[in-house]
VOZA-749821 format. One record per residue (C-alpha): residue number from 1; residue in three letters; chain; x, y, z. Coordinates in steps of 0.2 Angstrom, whole numbers. Example, Ala and Ser with C-alpha at 12.3 -4.5 7.8 and 13.67 -1.06 7.14 Angstrom:
2
+-----+---------+--------+-------+-------+-------+
| num | residuo | cadena |     u |     v |     w |
+-----+---------+--------+-------+-------+-------+
|   1 |     ALA |      A |    62 |   -22 |    39 |
|   2 |     SER |      A |    68 |    -5 |    36 |
+-----+---------+--------+-------+-------+-------+
% end
This chain:
416
+-----+---------+--------+-------+-------+-------+
| num | residuo | cadena |     u |     v |     w |
+-----+---------+--------+-------+-------+-------+
|   1 |     MET |      A |  -142 |  -119 |   -81 |
|   2 |     LYS |      A |  -156 |  -103 |   -86 |
|   3 |     LEU |      A |  -135 |   -94 |   -86 |
|   4 |     LEU |      A |  -130 |  -103 |  -101 |
|   5 |     VAL |      A |  -148 |  -105 |  -108 |
|   6 |     CYS |      A |  -151 |   -88 |  -111 |
|   7 |     ALA |      A |  -130 |   -84 |  -114 |
|   8 |     ALA |      A |  -134 |   -96 |  -127 |
|   9 |     GLY |      A |  -150 |   -86 |  -133 |
|  10 |     ALA |      A |  -142 |   -73 |  -136 |
|  11 |     ALA |      A |  -125 |   -82 |  -144 |
|  12 |     CYS |      A |  -139 |   -91 |  -157 |
|  13 |     PHE |      A |  -147 |   -70 |  -160 |
|  14 |     PHE |      A |  -132 |   -64 |  -162 |
|  15 |     ALA |      A |  -124 |   -79 |  -175 |
|  16 |     ILE |      A |  -126 |   -67 |  -189 |
|  17 |     ALA |      A |  -115 |   -53 |  -182 |
|  18 |     PRO |      A |   -98 |   -63 |  -178 |
|  19 |     VAL |      A |   -88 |   -52 |  -167 |
|  20 |     ALA |      A |   -73 |   -46 |  -175 |
|  21 |     SER |      A |   -55 |   -51 |  -168 |
|  22 |     GLU |      A |   -51 |   -41 |  -152 |
|  23 |     GLU |      A |   -54 |   -24 |  -160 |
|  24 |     ARG |      A |   -52 |   -11 |  -146 |
|  25 |     VAL |      A |   -58 |     5 |  -149 |
|  26 |     VAL |      A |   -49 |    14 |  -136 |
|  27 |     GLU |      A |   -30 |    11 |  -133 |
|  28 |     HIS |      A |   -28 |     8 |  -116 |
|  29 |     TYR |      A |   -30 |   -10 |  -110 |
|  30 |     ASP |      A |   -29 |   -22 |   -96 |
|  31 |     GLU |      A |   -25 |   -39 |   -98 |
|  32 |     LEU |      A |   -34 |   -52 |   -88 |
|  33 |     VAL |      A |   -32 |   -69 |   -90 |
|  34 |     PHE |      A |   -49 |   -81 |   -85 |
|  35 |     ASP |      A |   -39 |   -96 |   -81 |
|  36 |     GLU |      A |   -50 |  -113 |   -78 |
|  37 |     SER |      A |   -38 |  -121 |   -66 |
|  38 |     LEU |      A |   -41 |  -106 |   -53 |
|  39 |     SER |      A |   -55 |  -106 |   -38 |
|  40 |     LEU |      A |   -66 |   -95 |   -27 |
|  41 |     GLY |      A |   -56 |  -101 |   -13 |
|  42 |     GLY |      A |   -40 |   -98 |   -21 |
|  43 |     VAL |      A |   -43 |   -82 |   -26 |
|  44 |     VAL |      A |   -50 |   -78 |    -8 |
|  45 |     GLU |      A |   -35 |   -85 |    -1 |
|  46 |     ALA |      A |   -23 |   -76 |   -12 |
|  47 |     ALA |      A |   -30 |   -58 |    -6 |
|  48 |     PHE |      A |   -31 |   -61 |    10 |
|  49 |     GLU |      A |   -11 |   -63 |     9 |
|  50 |     LYS |      A |   -11 |   -46 |     4 |
|  51 |     TYR |      A |   -22 |   -40 |    12 |
|  52 |     PRO |      A |   -17 |   -24 |    21 |
|  53 |     GLN |      A |   -29 |   -27 |    38 |
|  54 |     SER |      A |   -19 |   -44 |    36 |
|  55 |     ALA |      A |    -5 |   -36 |    48 |
|  56 |     LEU |      A |   -17 |   -32 |    62 |
|  57 |     ILE |      A |   -17 |   -51 |    66 |
|  58 |     ALA |      A |     2 |   -51 |    67 |
|  59 |     ALA |      A |    -1 |   -37 |    80 |
|  60 |     PHE |      A |   -15 |   -46 |    89 |
|  61 |     GLU |      A |    -3 |   -63 |    90 |
|  62 |     ASN |      A |    10 |   -53 |    97 |
|  63 |     GLU |      A |    -2 |   -43 |   111 |
|  64 |     ALA |      A |    -9 |   -61 |   115 |
|  65 |     LYS |      A |     6 |   -69 |   118 |
|  66 |     ALA |      A |    12 |   -54 |   128 |
|  67 |     LEU |      A |    -3 |   -56 |   139 |
|  68 |     GLU |      A |     1 |   -74 |   140 |
|  69 |     ARG |      A |    18 |   -71 |   147 |
|  70 |     ARG |      A |    12 |   -59 |   160 |
|  71 |     SER |      A |     0 |   -70 |   168 |
|  72 |     SER |      A |    16 |   -84 |   167 |
|  73 |     SER |      A |    27 |   -72 |   176 |
|  74 |     TRP |      A |    26 |   -76 |   196 |
|  75 |     ILE |      A |    29 |   -56 |   201 |
|  76 |     ALA |      A |    16 |   -43 |   196 |
|  77 |     GLY |      A |    26 |   -28 |   189 |
|  78 |     TYR |      A |    42 |   -21 |   191 |
|  79 |     PRO |      A |    57 |   -27 |   202 |
|  80 |     ALA |      A |    63 |   -12 |   211 |
|  81 |     VAL |      A |    81 |   -13 |   222 |
|  82 |     TYR |      A |    79 |    -3 |   239 |
|  83 |     LEU |      A |    96 |     7 |   244 |
|  84 |     GLN |      A |    93 |    19 |   262 |
|  85 |     TRP |      A |   106 |    29 |   270 |
|  86 |     ILE |      A |   105 |    39 |   285 |
|  87 |     ASP |      A |   118 |    47 |   295 |
|  88 |     ASP |      A |   119 |    65 |   307 |
|  89 |     LYS |      A |   134 |    75 |   300 |
|  90 |     ALA |      A |   123 |    87 |   297 |
|  91 |     PHE |      A |   118 |    89 |   315 |
|  92 |     ASN |      A |   126 |    81 |   330 |
|  93 |     ASP |      A |   142 |    74 |   318 |
|  94 |     ARG |      A |   143 |    59 |   330 |
|  95 |     GLY |      A |   144 |    46 |   315 |
|  96 |     ALA |      A |   127 |    38 |   318 |
|  97 |     VAL |      A |   124 |    28 |   304 |
|  98 |     GLU |      A |   110 |    18 |   296 |
|  99 |     LEU |      A |   112 |     9 |   278 |
| 100 |     GLN |      A |    95 |     0 |   273 |
| 101 |     THR |      A |    94 |   -10 |   257 |
| 102 |     GLY |      A |    83 |   -23 |   250 |
| 103 |     TYR |      A |    76 |   -31 |   234 |
| 104 |     GLN |      A |    57 |   -28 |   234 |
| 105 |     ILE |      A |    47 |   -39 |   223 |
| 106 |     PRO |      A |    26 |   -34 |   217 |
| 107 |     VAL |      A |    16 |   -49 |   219 |
| 108 |     TRP |      A |    -1 |   -53 |   214 |
| 109 |     MET |      A |   -18 |   -50 |   222 |
| 110 |     TRP |      A |   -30 |   -64 |   225 |
| 111 |     GLY |      A |   -38 |   -68 |   210 |
| 112 |     GLN |      A |   -28 |   -57 |   200 |
| 113 |     ARG |      A |   -16 |   -68 |   192 |
| 114 |     ALA |      A |   -32 |   -79 |   187 |
| 115 |     ALA |      A |   -40 |   -61 |   179 |
| 116 |     SER |      A |   -24 |   -59 |   168 |
| 117 |     ARG |      A |   -25 |   -78 |   162 |
| 118 |     ALA |      A |   -42 |   -75 |   158 |
| 119 |     VAL |      A |   -37 |   -60 |   148 |
| 120 |     ALA |      A |   -24 |   -67 |   138 |
| 121 |     GLU |      A |   -36 |   -82 |   135 |
| 122 |     GLU |      A |   -48 |   -71 |   128 |
| 123 |     ALA |      A |   -36 |   -59 |   117 |
| 124 |     GLN |      A |   -29 |   -77 |   109 |
| 125 |     GLN |      A |   -46 |   -85 |   105 |
| 126 |     SER |      A |   -50 |   -68 |    96 |
| 127 |     THR |      A |   -35 |   -67 |    88 |
| 128 |     VAL |      A |   -41 |   -84 |    81 |
| 129 |     MET |      A |   -60 |   -76 |    76 |
| 130 |     LEU |      A |   -50 |   -63 |    69 |
| 131 |     VAL |      A |   -44 |   -72 |    56 |
| 132 |     ARG |      A |   -57 |   -78 |    51 |
| 133 |     ALA |      A |   -68 |   -63 |    52 |
| 134 |     LEU |      A |   -54 |   -54 |    39 |
| 135 |     LYS |      A |   -57 |   -69 |    30 |
| 136 |     HIS |      A |   -73 |   -67 |    26 |
| 137 |     GLU |      A |   -73 |   -50 |    25 |
| 138 |     VAL |      A |   -63 |   -53 |     8 |
| 139 |     ALA |      A |   -71 |   -65 |     1 |
| 140 |     GLY |      A |   -85 |   -53 |     1 |
| 141 |     LEU |      A |   -75 |   -39 |    -7 |
| 142 |     VAL |      A |   -69 |   -55 |   -21 |
| 143 |     ARG |      A |   -88 |   -61 |   -23 |
| 144 |     ASP |      A |   -91 |   -43 |   -28 |
| 145 |     ALA |      A |   -75 |   -40 |   -38 |
| 146 |     LEU |      A |   -79 |   -57 |   -48 |
| 147 |     TRP |      A |   -99 |   -53 |   -51 |
| 148 |     ASN |      A |   -96 |   -35 |   -56 |
| 149 |     LEU |      A |   -82 |   -38 |   -67 |
| 150 |     LYS |      A |   -96 |   -56 |   -74 |
| 151 |     LEU |      A |  -110 |   -43 |   -80 |
| 152 |     VAL |      A |   -97 |   -29 |   -87 |
| 153 |     GLU |      A |   -90 |   -41 |   -96 |
| 154 |     ASN |      A |  -106 |   -50 |  -103 |
| 155 |     ARG |      A |  -115 |   -31 |  -104 |
| 156 |     PHE |      A |   -95 |   -27 |  -117 |
| 157 |     GLU |      A |   -97 |   -42 |  -124 |
| 158 |     LEU |      A |  -118 |   -38 |  -132 |
| 159 |     ALA |      A |  -110 |   -21 |  -135 |
| 160 |     GLN |      A |   -98 |   -26 |  -147 |
| 161 |     ARG |      A |  -112 |   -39 |  -156 |
| 162 |     ILE |      A |  -124 |   -25 |  -156 |
| 163 |     TYR |      A |  -111 |   -13 |  -163 |
| 164 |     GLU |      A |  -106 |   -28 |  -178 |
| 165 |     VAL |      A |  -124 |   -31 |  -180 |
| 166 |     SER |      A |  -127 |   -10 |  -183 |
| 167 |     ARG |      A |  -111 |    -9 |  -195 |
| 168 |     GLN |      A |  -117 |   -26 |  -206 |
| 169 |     LEU |      A |  -134 |   -14 |  -205 |
| 170 |     THR |      A |  -126 |    -1 |  -210 |
| 171 |     ALA |      A |  -116 |    -9 |  -227 |
| 172 |     LEU |      A |  -135 |   -17 |  -234 |
| 173 |     VAL |      A |  -143 |     1 |  -232 |
| 174 |     GLN |      A |  -128 |     9 |  -240 |
| 175 |     ARG |      A |  -130 |    -4 |  -254 |
| 176 |     ARG |      A |  -148 |    -3 |  -257 |
| 177 |     VAL |      A |  -145 |    17 |  -257 |
| 178 |     GLU |      A |  -133 |    14 |  -273 |
| 179 |     VAL |      A |  -145 |     6 |  -281 |
| 180 |     GLY |      A |  -157 |    16 |  -279 |
| 181 |     ASP |      A |  -169 |     5 |  -266 |
| 182 |     LEU |      A |  -168 |    16 |  -253 |
| 183 |     ALA |      A |  -167 |    36 |  -249 |
| 184 |     ARG |      A |  -148 |    43 |  -243 |
| 185 |     ALA |      A |  -159 |    48 |  -227 |
| 186 |     ASP |      A |  -159 |    28 |  -222 |
| 187 |     LEU |      A |  -140 |    29 |  -223 |
| 188 |     LEU |      A |  -138 |    42 |  -212 |
| 189 |     LEU |      A |  -149 |    34 |  -200 |
| 190 |     ALA |      A |  -140 |    20 |  -201 |
| 191 |     GLU |      A |  -123 |    29 |  -198 |
| 192 |     SER |      A |  -131 |    40 |  -184 |
| 193 |     ASP |      A |  -136 |    21 |  -175 |
| 194 |     GLU |      A |  -122 |    14 |  -178 |
| 195 |     LEU |      A |  -110 |    27 |  -171 |
| 196 |     GLU |      A |  -123 |    26 |  -156 |
| 197 |     LYS |      A |  -118 |     7 |  -154 |
| 198 |     LYS |      A |   -99 |    12 |  -155 |
| 199 |     THR |      A |  -103 |    24 |  -142 |
| 200 |     ALA |      A |  -109 |    12 |  -131 |
| 201 |     LEU |      A |   -95 |    -3 |  -136 |
| 202 |     ILE |      A |   -84 |    11 |  -129 |
| 203 |     GLN |      A |   -92 |    14 |  -113 |
| 204 |     ALA |      A |   -95 |    -3 |  -112 |
| 205 |     GLU |      A |   -76 |    -8 |  -113 |
| 206 |     ALA |      A |   -71 |     6 |  -101 |
| 207 |     GLU |      A |   -84 |    -3 |   -88 |
| 208 |     VAL |      A |   -74 |   -19 |   -92 |
| 209 |     MET |      A |   -57 |   -11 |   -89 |
| 210 |     HIS |      A |   -63 |    -2 |   -73 |
| 211 |     ALA |      A |   -72 |   -18 |   -66 |
| 212 |     ARG |      A |   -53 |   -27 |   -68 |
| 213 |     GLN |      A |   -44 |   -14 |   -61 |
| 214 |     ASN |      A |   -55 |   -17 |   -48 |
| 215 |     TYR |      A |   -50 |   -35 |   -46 |
| 216 |     PHE |      A |   -31 |   -31 |   -49 |
| 217 |     ASN |      A |   -31 |   -20 |   -36 |
| 218 |     LEU |      A |   -38 |   -32 |   -23 |
| 219 |     THR |      A |   -32 |   -46 |   -25 |
| 220 |     ARG |      A |   -13 |   -43 |   -35 |
| 221 |     LEU |      A |   -17 |   -57 |   -49 |
| 222 |     VAL |      A |   -17 |   -54 |   -66 |
| 223 |     ARG |      A |   -29 |   -69 |   -65 |
| 224 |     ALA |      A |   -45 |   -73 |   -63 |
| 225 |     PRO |      A |   -55 |   -90 |   -61 |
| 226 |     LYS |      A |   -65 |   -93 |   -76 |
| 227 |     PHE |      A |   -80 |  -103 |   -66 |
| 228 |     PHE |      A |   -85 |   -96 |   -50 |
| 229 |     GLU |      A |  -102 |  -100 |   -50 |
| 230 |     GLU |      A |  -111 |  -106 |   -32 |
| 231 |     ILE |      A |  -122 |  -116 |   -24 |
| 232 |     GLN |      A |  -134 |  -110 |   -12 |
| 233 |     SER |      A |  -131 |  -113 |     3 |
| 234 |     PRO |      A |  -144 |  -124 |    13 |
| 235 |     LEU |      A |  -141 |  -113 |    29 |
| 236 |     ARG |      A |  -159 |  -102 |    33 |
| 237 |     ALA |      A |  -153 |   -89 |    46 |
| 238 |     PHE |      A |  -136 |   -84 |    53 |
| 239 |     ASP |      A |  -129 |   -92 |    70 |
| 240 |     GLU |      A |  -116 |   -88 |    80 |
| 241 |     SER |      A |  -104 |   -96 |    73 |
| 242 |     HIS |      A |  -104 |   -83 |    59 |
| 243 |     PRO |      A |   -87 |   -77 |    57 |
| 244 |     ALA |      A |   -93 |   -58 |    60 |
| 245 |     ILE |      A |  -102 |   -62 |    74 |
| 246 |     ALA |      A |   -90 |   -76 |    81 |
| 247 |     VAL |      A |   -76 |   -62 |    82 |
| 248 |     ALA |      A |   -90 |   -47 |    89 |
| 249 |     ASN |      A |   -92 |   -62 |   103 |
| 250 |     ALA |      A |   -75 |   -66 |   107 |
| 251 |     LEU |      A |   -69 |   -46 |   109 |
| 252 |     ILE |      A |   -86 |   -47 |   123 |
| 253 |     GLU |      A |   -78 |   -60 |   131 |
| 254 |     ARG |      A |   -62 |   -50 |   131 |
| 255 |     ALA |      A |   -69 |   -34 |   135 |
| 256 |     GLN |      A |   -79 |   -45 |   150 |
| 257 |     ALA |      A |   -62 |   -53 |   155 |
| 258 |     GLU |      A |   -52 |   -33 |   157 |
| 259 |     VAL |      A |   -68 |   -27 |   166 |
| 260 |     GLU |      A |   -63 |   -41 |   179 |
| 261 |     PHE |      A |   -47 |   -39 |   178 |
| 262 |     THR |      A |   -47 |   -19 |   182 |
| 263 |     ARG |      A |   -57 |   -24 |   197 |
| 264 |     LYS |      A |   -43 |   -34 |   204 |
| 265 |     SER |      A |   -30 |   -23 |   201 |
| 266 |     LYS |      A |   -26 |    -8 |   211 |
| 267 |     GLN |      A |   -19 |     2 |   197 |
| 268 |     GLY |      A |     1 |     1 |   202 |
| 269 |     ASN |      A |    -2 |    -2 |   220 |
| 270 |     GLN |      A |     4 |   -21 |   220 |
| 271 |     PRO |      A |     6 |   -29 |   235 |
| 272 |     SER |      A |    25 |   -32 |   238 |
| 273 |     ILE |      A |    36 |   -42 |   248 |
| 274 |     LEU |      A |    54 |   -33 |   251 |
| 275 |     VAL |      A |    69 |   -46 |   257 |
| 276 |     GLY |      A |    83 |   -37 |   263 |
| 277 |     THR |      A |   100 |   -29 |   277 |
| 278 |     GLN |      A |    99 |   -16 |   287 |
| 279 |     HIS |      A |   114 |   -11 |   295 |
| 280 |     GLU |      A |   119 |     4 |   309 |
| 281 |     ARG |      A |   127 |    12 |   324 |
| 282 |     GLY |      A |   127 |    25 |   335 |
| 283 |     THR |      A |   145 |    32 |   335 |
| 284 |     ARG |      A |   160 |    31 |   328 |
| 285 |     LYS |      A |   165 |    20 |   340 |
| 286 |     GLU |      A |   154 |     6 |   341 |
| 287 |     GLY |      A |   154 |    -5 |   328 |
| 288 |     TYR |      A |   140 |    -9 |   316 |
| 289 |     ASN |      A |   125 |   -18 |   321 |
| 290 |     ASN |      A |   120 |   -31 |   305 |
| 291 |     GLU |      A |   101 |   -37 |   303 |
| 292 |     THR |      A |    88 |   -42 |   291 |
| 293 |     ASN |      A |    75 |   -32 |   285 |
| 294 |     PHE |      A |    59 |   -41 |   277 |
| 295 |     VAL |      A |    43 |   -30 |   272 |
| 296 |     LEU |      A |    24 |   -35 |   269 |
| 297 |     GLN |      A |    16 |   -19 |   259 |
| 298 |     ILE |      A |    -1 |   -24 |   257 |
| 299 |     PRO |      A |   -14 |   -12 |   250 |
| 300 |     ILE |      A |   -31 |   -12 |   256 |
| 301 |     GLY |      A |   -46 |     1 |   252 |
| 302 |     GLY |      A |   -46 |    12 |   238 |
| 303 |     GLU |      A |   -61 |     8 |   230 |
| 304 |     ALA |      A |   -65 |    25 |   226 |
| 305 |     TYR |      A |   -48 |    28 |   217 |
| 306 |     ASN |      A |   -47 |    12 |   208 |
| 307 |     ALA |      A |   -67 |    15 |   203 |
| 308 |     PRO |      A |   -66 |    26 |   186 |
| 309 |     TYR |      A |   -54 |    13 |   177 |
| 310 |     VAL |      A |   -67 |     0 |   183 |
| 311 |     ALA |      A |   -79 |    12 |   175 |
| 312 |     GLU |      A |   -68 |    17 |   161 |
| 313 |     ALA |      A |   -65 |    -5 |   155 |
| 314 |     ASN |      A |   -84 |    -5 |   157 |
| 315 |     ILE |      A |   -87 |     8 |   143 |
| 316 |     ALA |      A |   -75 |    -3 |   132 |
| 317 |     LEU |      A |   -85 |   -17 |   136 |
| 318 |     THR |      A |  -105 |    -8 |   130 |
| 319 |     ARG |      A |   -96 |    -4 |   117 |
| 320 |     ARG |      A |   -93 |   -21 |   110 |
| 321 |     MET |      A |  -110 |   -24 |   115 |
| 322 |     ALA |      A |  -118 |   -12 |   106 |
| 323 |     ASP |      A |  -106 |   -15 |    90 |
| 324 |     ARG |      A |  -111 |   -31 |    91 |
| 325 |     ASP |      A |  -132 |   -28 |    89 |
| 326 |     VAL |      A |  -130 |   -15 |    77 |
| 327 |     LEU |      A |  -119 |   -32 |    67 |
| 328 |     LEU |      A |  -134 |   -42 |    71 |
| 329 |     ARG |      A |  -147 |   -27 |    63 |
| 330 |     GLN |      A |  -135 |   -27 |    49 |
| 331 |     LEU |      A |  -136 |   -45 |    46 |
| 332 |     GLU |      A |  -154 |   -47 |    51 |
| 333 |     LYS |      A |  -158 |   -34 |    34 |
| 334 |     ALA |      A |  -145 |   -40 |    24 |
| 335 |     LEU |      A |  -153 |   -58 |    24 |
| 336 |     HIS |      A |  -169 |   -51 |    21 |
| 337 |     GLU |      A |  -164 |   -41 |     5 |
| 338 |     ALA |      A |  -154 |   -58 |    -1 |
| 339 |     ILE |      A |  -171 |   -70 |     2 |
| 340 |     HIS |      A |  -181 |   -56 |    -6 |
| 341 |     ASN |      A |  -169 |   -51 |   -19 |
| 342 |     LEU |      A |  -168 |   -71 |   -23 |
| 343 |     GLU |      A |  -186 |   -74 |   -25 |
| 344 |     VAL |      A |  -189 |   -57 |   -35 |
| 345 |     ASP |      A |  -172 |   -61 |   -48 |
| 346 |     ARG |      A |  -179 |   -80 |   -51 |
| 347 |     ALA |      A |  -196 |   -71 |   -56 |
| 348 |     ALA |      A |  -190 |   -58 |   -66 |
| 349 |     LEU |      A |  -177 |   -71 |   -75 |
| 350 |     ALA |      A |  -194 |   -83 |   -80 |
| 351 |     ILE |      A |  -200 |   -68 |   -89 |
| 352 |     ALA |      A |  -185 |   -61 |   -94 |
| 353 |     GLU |      A |  -181 |   -78 |  -105 |
| 354 |     ARG |      A |  -199 |   -79 |  -112 |
| 355 |     ARG |      A |  -195 |   -59 |  -116 |
| 356 |     ARG |      A |  -179 |   -65 |  -127 |
| 357 |     GLU |      A |  -189 |   -79 |  -135 |
| 358 |     ILE |      A |  -201 |   -66 |  -144 |
| 359 |     ALA |      A |  -188 |   -52 |  -144 |
| 360 |     GLU |      A |  -177 |   -66 |  -155 |
| 361 |     SER |      A |  -193 |   -69 |  -168 |
| 362 |     GLN |      A |  -198 |   -52 |  -170 |
| 363 |     LEU |      A |  -181 |   -49 |  -172 |
| 364 |     LYS |      A |  -179 |   -60 |  -187 |
| 365 |     MET |      A |  -197 |   -58 |  -194 |
| 366 |     SER |      A |  -193 |   -35 |  -194 |
| 367 |     ARG |      A |  -176 |   -39 |  -203 |
| 368 |     LEU |      A |  -184 |   -49 |  -214 |
| 369 |     ALA |      A |  -199 |   -37 |  -217 |
| 370 |     PHE |      A |  -184 |   -22 |  -219 |
| 371 |     GLU |      A |  -176 |   -30 |  -233 |
| 372 |     THR |      A |  -192 |   -36 |  -243 |
| 373 |     GLY |      A |  -198 |   -19 |  -242 |
| 374 |     GLU |      A |  -212 |   -19 |  -229 |
| 375 |     ILE |      A |  -206 |    -8 |  -217 |
| 376 |     SER |      A |  -194 |     6 |  -215 |
| 377 |     LEU |      A |  -179 |     8 |  -209 |
| 378 |     ILE |      A |  -184 |    17 |  -192 |
| 379 |     ASP |      A |  -196 |     8 |  -189 |
| 380 |     TYR |      A |  -186 |   -10 |  -191 |
| 381 |     LEU |      A |  -170 |    -1 |  -180 |
| 382 |     LYS |      A |  -185 |     5 |  -167 |
| 383 |     ILE |      A |  -191 |   -16 |  -167 |
| 384 |     GLN |      A |  -169 |   -20 |  -163 |
| 385 |     ALA |      A |  -167 |    -8 |  -151 |
| 386 |     THR |      A |  -183 |   -15 |  -142 |
| 387 |     ALA |      A |  -175 |   -35 |  -144 |
| 388 |     GLN |      A |  -159 |   -30 |  -142 |
| 389 |     ALA |      A |  -165 |   -22 |  -125 |
| 390 |     ALA |      A |  -175 |   -39 |  -118 |
| 391 |     ILE |      A |  -160 |   -52 |  -124 |
| 392 |     ARG |      A |  -146 |   -39 |  -114 |
| 393 |     ASP |      A |  -159 |   -42 |   -99 |
| 394 |     ALA |      A |  -161 |   -59 |  -100 |
| 395 |     ALA |      A |  -144 |   -61 |  -102 |
| 396 |     GLN |      A |  -141 |   -50 |   -86 |
| 397 |     ARG |      A |  -154 |   -56 |   -76 |
| 398 |     ALA |      A |  -146 |   -74 |   -75 |
| 399 |     ILE |      A |  -128 |   -67 |   -72 |
| 400 |     GLN |      A |  -138 |   -56 |   -58 |
| 401 |     LEU |      A |  -147 |   -74 |   -51 |
| 402 |     GLN |      A |  -129 |   -81 |   -48 |
| 403 |     ARG |      A |  -124 |   -66 |   -41 |
| 404 |     ASP |      A |  -139 |   -66 |   -29 |
| 405 |     ILE |      A |  -132 |   -85 |   -22 |
| 406 |     ALA |      A |  -116 |   -79 |   -17 |
| 407 |     ILE |      A |  -123 |   -63 |   -10 |
| 408 |     TYR |      A |  -136 |   -75 |     2 |
| 409 |     ASN |      A |  -119 |   -86 |     5 |
| 410 |     GLN |      A |  -109 |   -72 |     9 |
| 411 |     VAL |      A |  -122 |   -66 |    23 |
| 412 |     VAL |      A |  -126 |   -80 |    29 |
| 413 |     GLY |      A |  -107 |   -84 |    34 |
| 414 |     VAL |      A |  -100 |   -94 |    19 |
| 415 |     THR |      A |   -85 |   -93 |    17 |
| 416 |     PRO |      A |   -77 |  -100 |    -1 |
+-----+---------+--------+-------+-------+-------+
% end
């Protein structure tokens, strides 16, 4: 409501200076359509689909599926075919032969398959949380881009009106110079002021183009929502459901599962079962004895060899926990700043609105005084500059307050 009041006040003041068609002072122009039917959530969804980091989601989903396939398998590694041939041709050459064949299957150690399944489940859960976190991240970028666009569009609109006021003043001064009411020095002063306002208009237009390009670059859209103001969330703090915290916790859970799986593993020394045959003879005159072969291999000990791998997994876990602690501190700081900025800007807006009201009255009075010759042109320009700054500040403060609300919602974890 305050944003509308400020905008209406500025419009009333500048009503004496309607903006002339969309006269562009620079040829470069980025077209952007403001669509009433487009919502903030719709822009976030569109930007998320084209967000480069979204490619990670498919990669993590594939990894989760691969881990699930591993834990669902009845074997714990690569099976192997075993073949061994032994004879005495190089020594006694009596025709002794021994042939062994077999199929070796690695099997899970006790608790290892359950640990592998836990890794797969945590990988799947962390992927789900990653989708939420990335979408929330994109929402923050979209919010920032839209409110920055809103600010610079407002500055440009005010710069247009201020420039038009300056043009009208120059025309008025010129007429008074022609009739001998003012000196030529006053006309030069008015023209200089007009050029200054035109330079500010060019800069304001450039900022609009930059902001639009930033929006294009992020969303890949040529349309923007016309209305995207938000209602401040009733949340007073962030909790474990915050998308960034949720994914951080999920990554910690996965790292813990990785530690347990590494501890249960023997780094390639899996238990195995070999089932095969054995065929042997003592001399060429003897027939072959055919036998079956069953071998069970169980690695024992080796904790010292496996310890570095467990330590490495623990390092990854500790890094994840440290990242979460850093994130929590960043969110605490951001929340404090968001709350403080809301309080400051609400107070500043009330002051700015009063300054705007005073400025509008001063402008009307000073213009009348200048037209009747009570004050000089330079004094009128000083009053005008101060008043225009007050009106501009009120309009910007109103927009900034709405931006503060969007930032607050972002910090507490609200995704449009």
